[in-house]
C-alpha positions, -999 to 999 in steps of 0.1 A, spaced: -445 -224 -117 -431 -191 -130 -394 -191 -142 -391 -155 -133 -362 -147 -110 -369 -125 -81 -350 -92 -81 -330 -89 -50 -318 -60 -29 -281 -58 -19 -290 -63 17 -304 -97 7 -273 -109 -11 -254 -137 7 -227 -162 -3 -240 -191 -23 -268 -173 -40 -269 -180 -78 -289 -164 -107 -289 -130 -89 -311 -104 -105 -305 -69 -90 -310 -33 -101 -279 -13 -88 -259 19 -91 -223 17 -102 -206 33 -72 -170 26 -83 -155 9 -113 -120 0 -123 -104 -20 -152 -73 -42 -149 -53 -61 -175 -37 -94 -168 -8 -110 -186 3 -146 -180 14 -177 -198 -22 -181 -212 -21 -146 -228 -38 -113 -220 -72 -108 -203 -92 -80 -188 -115 -79 -158 -135 -52 -140 -141 -46 -103 -157 -21 -80 -187 -14 -58 -224 -18 -65 -250 0 -45 -287 5 -39 -310 19 -12 -301 -9 12 -263 -9 10 -232 -16 -11 -213 -47 -22 -181 -54 -41 -181 -70 -75 -158 -86 -100 -168 -89 -137 -150 -109 -164 -173 -94 -190 -187 -59 -187 -201 -32 -211 -174 -7 -219 -200 21 -220 -209 18 -183 -197 46 -161 -197 54 -124 -232 66 -114 -250 46 -140 -280 24 -130 -278 -11 -145 -297 -44 -141 -275 -74 -134 -289 -109 -142 -276 -144 -137 -247 -133 -114 -236 -152 -83 -224 -142 -48 -194 -157 -30 -172 -147 -1 -136 -138 -7 -112 -129 21 -142 -123 44 -160 -100 20 -192 -108 1 -187 -102 -36 -209 -104 -67 -194 -123 -96 -204 -114 -132 -192 -139 -159 -199 -148 -195 -233 -162 -186 -244 -130 -168 -262 -100 -183 -256 -63 -176 -285 -42 -189 -282 -4 -190 -311 17 -176 -303 51 -191 -318 81 -175 -326 64 -142 -311 75 -109 -308 57 -76 -299 68 -41 -273 46 -25 -272 38 12 -235 38 21 -224 10 44 -188 7 55 -170 -22 70 -147 -13 99 -112 -25 92 -77 -24 107 -50 -7 86 -32 -39 78 -64 -53 61 -71 -23 39 -71 -28 1 -85 -12 -30 -108 -42 -33 -130 -24 -6 -124 12 -14 -148 28 12 -143 18 48 -145 28 85 -111 30 101 -97 43 134 -62 55 141 -38 82 154 -28 111 132 9 119 130 32 141 110 2 163 99 10 192 77 -11 216 56 -8 236 24 -30 259 4 -40 247 -31 -61 261 -59 -88 238 -73 -111 248 -100 -102 285 -95 -108 284 -58 -83 282 -29 -86 253 -6 -66 239 23 -52 204 21 -41 185 52 -19 154 49 2 131 71 0 95 84 -27 75 101 -15 46 123 -30 19 145 -17 -12 162 -13 -30 128 2 -5 104 5 30 90 -10 46 59 -8 80 43 -38 102 47 -50 134 30 -80 157 35 -94 187 17 -110 213 39 -117 190 68 -89 197 93 -67 170 107 -51 175 141 -17 161 147 -17 135 175 -55 131 176 -71 96 176 -99 97 151 -127 75 136 -135 79 99 -166 65 83 -166 64 45 -129 71 40 -116 62 5 -87 37 1 -66 40 -31 -31 31 -43 -6 56 -56 30 50 -66 29 15 -50 16 27 -17 -18 26 -1 -34 59 10 -66 70 25 -86 101 17 -112 121 37 -139 131 13 -169 154 15 -191 126 27 -166 112 52 -176 116 88 -146 123 111 -148 122 149 -122 123 176 -123 92 199 -107 79 230 -81 53 219 -91 16 223 -57 3 210 -20 10 215 4 20 188 25 -11 190 56 -28 175 37 -40 144 61 -69 140 52 -90 110 62 -124 96 71 -119 60 44 -143 47 18 -120 63 29 -90 44 5 -87 15 -4 -50 14 17 -19 7 16 -5 43 39 18 62 56 14 95 61 -24 91 88 -41 113 104 -75 104 131 -97 118 152 -119 95 185 -129 80 200 -109 50 207 -138 27 218 -119 -4 232 -85 -12 227 -68 -46 259 -64 -66 252 -28 -74 249 -18 -37 274 8 -27 284 44 -30 262 68 -50 272 102 -62 245 129 -65 244 165 -78 241 189 -48 218 212 -69 192 188 -84 200 156 -64 202 136 -96 222 103 -95 255 107 -114 276 83 -134 304 109 -138 318 134 -113 299 163 -130 262 169 -134 254 175 -171 228 202 -160 249 217 -133 286 211 -143 299 237 -118 280 223 -88 297 201 -63 287 165 -58 276 148 -26 279 111 -15 249 90 -10 245 53 -2 222 26 -16 218 -11 -9 193 -38 -19 191 -72 -3 169 -102 4 156 -107 39 144 -141 50 127 -150 83 118 -186 77 82 -179 66 92 -162 34 116 -137 18 112 -101 7 134 -76 -12 146 -46 8 162 -13 -2 180 12 21 198 45 19 222 66 38 200 74 67 194 37 76 228 22 67 256 48 69 264 42 106 267 4 100 296 8 76 315 30 101 311 65 88 294 96 102 276 120 78 304 145 83 330 119 73 311 106 43 320 133 18 341 136 -14 367 155 5 375 123 25 399 106 1 399 73 21 364 66 8 361 47 -24 335 26 -42 355 -5 -34 357 3 3 320 11 6 310 -21 -13 333 -42 9 319 -28 41 283 -33 30 292 -70 22 309 -74 56 282 -56 77 250 -69 61 254 -102 43 244 -131 66 235 -109 95 203 -113 116 186 -79 116 156 -60 127 142 -36 102 115 -10 100 102 5 68 74 10 43 61 -17 20 57 -7 -16 43 -27 -46 51 -23 -83 54 -45 -114 85 -62 -99 66 -72 -68 65 -62 -31 95 -47 -14 104 -28 18 121 6 18 138 5 51 141 35 75 159 17 103 181 -14 106 195 -29 138 214 -61 145 198 -89 165 214 -106 195 229 -141 195 199 -157 212 176 -143 186 199 -156 158 198 -191 172 160 -190 174 157 -177 139 182 -203 125 161 -230 142 129 -218 126 145 -214 92 162 -248 94 194 -233 78 229 -226 90 242 -191 83 278 -186 92 
């Protein structure tokens, strides 16, 4: 019996298959470094494609000379399912063999996903949603003027930033996008309409809802997330912030070093931990979300009001936030420090809600 392994097409790959041999095109490729108690390591991930479809991959060893668009042969790989997505795994026992000069057409296949399930692990998707806050501006790219459209896309699970070059986006329209690209920038997910993305207007099959999350379900940097919980700690540096009215820089003194003659304005910043019994998450908020809760209007909250002091603002934040049951809305961001929520709205919850939340948390907050 021959020991030769049959070369498989991507459409034939299924979880549990070992010793995979496939000739593929590198559709996307990213490199990531990991640091932990065992030291530093590097892994690669992206999308493989052929004329039957595409599939995600993770590689713990990979030739550094391989680039997007290259054709390679992969031997002795395996296929497993991870978070509902089939994935090829390339390890130290696998081989990646370059096929220089070869080209391959790739049949694009896109999974349809809700916004809350989007991640860079599956960078090309089909997604539906409603456009909001759409704006446009003219840019120059490679010596040519082009129009960029940008705003938000939202469904019943979340909200994500969207941008499109040349293909117009209509504010308020419900659309379906096939082959949109998911990426992450400054700790936030975003989605891009590319030249191959098919965009069609649709009749909505969902309602833009409350998008209320348990904290333990928040695992992606989404926008428009709503959470209930108790504020269980307040950062000691929360309080009054001074800014330059010309450049908006945060000031430690009453004068801006770059604009010494310019007046200052008062801002507000607080950071706290929110816990809902399923987990906890760090939150940050500014003047728009919090000023009314400490008893000031925007017109009152100025340097001309001599009753305002750092001590007073810090005291009121402590009194009005710490230990309170609140309902927040905001955007989830992710960076090296972890996941946090930049809140745009905060409201207090009623007594009945507090009792239910206390019972779930099994803690007594006075």
